C-alpha positions in Angstrom: 16.9 -23.4 -16.6 17.7 -19.3 -15.6 16.8 -17.4 -12.2 15.2 -14.4 -12.5 15.1 -11.6 -10.2 13.7 -8.6 -9.2 16.0 -5.4 -7.3 14.1 -2.7 -6.3 16.3 0.6 -4.9 18.6 -1.2 -8.0 19.8 2.1 -8.7 21.2 3.2 -5.2 24.6 1.9 -4.2 23.6 -1.6 -2.3 21.1 -2.3 -5.0 23.8 -1.2 -7.4 25.9 -3.5 -6.4 23.5 -6.3 -5.9 22.5 -5.8 -9.7 26.2 -6.6 -10.7 27.0 -10.0 -8.2 23.6 -11.2 -9.8 24.7 -10.5 -12.9 28.5 -12.9 -12.0 25.5 -15.6 -10.6 24.0 -15.4 -14.0 20.9 -13.7 -13.1 18.6 -12.3 -15.2 17.9 -9.3 -13.4 15.1 -6.3 -13.5 15.2 -3.6 -11.8 12.5 -1.4 -10.4 13.2 2.3 -11.3 11.2 5.9 -11.0 11.7 7.4 -14.2 13.9 10.2 -13.0 16.5 7.3 -11.0 20.2 7.7 -12.2 21.9 4.7 -14.2 25.1 5.9 -12.9 25.6 3.4 -10.3 24.8 0.4 -12.5 27.4 1.2 -14.3 27.6 -2.3 -17.1 25.5 -4.3 -15.5 23.0 -5.9 -17.6 18.9 -5.5 -16.2 15.8 -4.6 -17.5 14.4 -1.7 -16.5 10.6 -1.6 -15.1 9.3 2.4 -14.8 7.4 2.5 -11.5 8.0 3.3 -7.6 6.8 1.4 -4.2 3.4 4.0 -4.8 2.3 2.5 -7.7 0.6 -0.9 -6.9 0.2 -2.0 -10.9 4.5 -1.4 -11.2 4.5 -3.7 -9.0 2.8 -5.8 -10.1 4.0 -6.0 -13.5 7.5 -5.8 -11.6 6.8 -8.9 -9.4 5.7 -11.4 -12.3 7.8 -14.1 -13.7 10.5 -13.8 -11.0 11.8 -15.9 -9.1 13.5 -13.9 -6.3 12.6 -10.4 -5.3 15.4 -8.3 -3.6 13.3 -4.9 -2.1 16.1 -2.5 -1.1 14.2 0.7 -2.0 13.2 3.4 0.5 13.8 6.8 1.6 16.2 8.3 3.9 14.6 11.7 3.7 11.1 13.3 3.5 9.4 16.2 4.1 7.3 14.7 7.3 7.3 11.6 9.0 4.9 11.0 7.8 5.6 11.0 4.3 8.6 8.8 5.3 6.4 6.0 7.2 3.9 6.2 4.5 6.7 5.5 1.3 8.9 3.1 3.6 6.7 1.0 5.7 3.7 1.4 3.1 5.6 0.7 0.1 6.9 -2.2 1.5 3.6 -3.1 2.2 2.4 -2.8 -1.4 5.6 -5.1 -2.4 4.3 -7.9 -0.4 0.6 -7.7 -1.7 2.0 -7.3 -5.7 3.8 -10.6 -4.6 0.5 -12.2 -3.2 -1.4 -11.3 -5.9 0.9 -11.7 -9.3 3.5 -13.8 -7.9 2.2 -16.5 -5.4 4.5 -19.0 -6.0 7.7 -16.7 -5.7 10.7 -18.9 -4.6 11.9 -16.1 -1.9 11.3 -12.6 -0.8 14.4 -10.7 0.6 14.1 -7.1 2.4 16.5 -5.6 3.2 17.3 -2.4 4.8 20.5 -0.2 6.1 20.8 2.2 9.2 21.0 5.4 6.6 17.4 4.3 5.9 16.9 4.4 9.6 16.8 8.5 9.2 18.1 11.1 11.5 19.8 10.9 14.5 20.8 13.5 16.9 23.5 11.5 18.1 26.1 8.3 17.8 24.2 5.7 18.5 25.6 2.2 19.8 23.7 -1.0 18.1 23.6 -4.5 19.2 22.9 -6.1 16.0 22.8 -9.8 17.6 19.6 -8.4 19.7 16.7 -9.8 18.6 14.4 -7.2 20.6 12.3 -3.9 19.4 15.0 -1.5 20.4 13.7 1.6 19.5 17.3 2.6 18.7 18.0 -0.1 16.4 13.8 -0.5 15.0 13.2 2.8 14.1 9.4 3.6 13.3 9.8 3.0 9.4 11.7 -0.6 10.6 8.9 -1.4 12.6 6.5 -1.0 10.6 8.1 -2.4 7.4 8.6 -5.6 9.7 5.3 -5.7 11.0 3.6 -4.6 7.8 5.7 -8.1 5.9 5.1 -10.3 8.4 1.4 -9.9 8.9 1.0 -10.1 5.0 3.2 -12.2 5.0 1.1 -14.9 8.2 -1.8 -14.3 6.2 -0.3 -15.2 2.3 2.0 -17.6 2.6 2.3 -21.1 4.5 6.4 -20.5 4.7 8.3 -18.2 7.3 9.2 -14.9 7.3 12.4 -15.1 9.3 14.3 -12.1 10.0 18.0 -12.4 10.0 20.4 -10.0 11.5 24.0 -9.3 10.5 26.5 -11.7 12.4 23.6 -14.5 11.8 24.1 -17.7 9.3 21.3 -18.0 6.7 18.7 -19.2 7.5 16.8 -21.5 4.7 12.6 -21.2 4.8 
């Protein structure tokens, strides 16, 4: 049986690399992308393109239907205001989780990925302890806290299995 995966943010640097790796592993890949997204990073990767974005609940429901895994990488690294930044990232992540709850409640695994670039602008160098699990504001910006908590709240209400954040340097955790 072929496994199917959705990748949000598939046209980005990390997302396109993930799509290629999933192809190598034999997955059928679906990519949620805005109509304006460049396919340049995806090269010869094989995927089904689903037009939509994190603000469009119907496109999210279409995208998550029938997949075994969702890899959520999409997010803004710039916005005109703090409110717009939070709306796209934290609320967008909540909407992905809601789409899974309504359209694919038997999903095997949701993998939520974020990068330091998604933490927003900084006024200078920041030291980060990757092994710390505390909500250190240098690591968990408002966006990361919002995304983490909105996911955790929805996940606990909807599913019996755990939402277990894993940090760089840790072993993979099976739930």
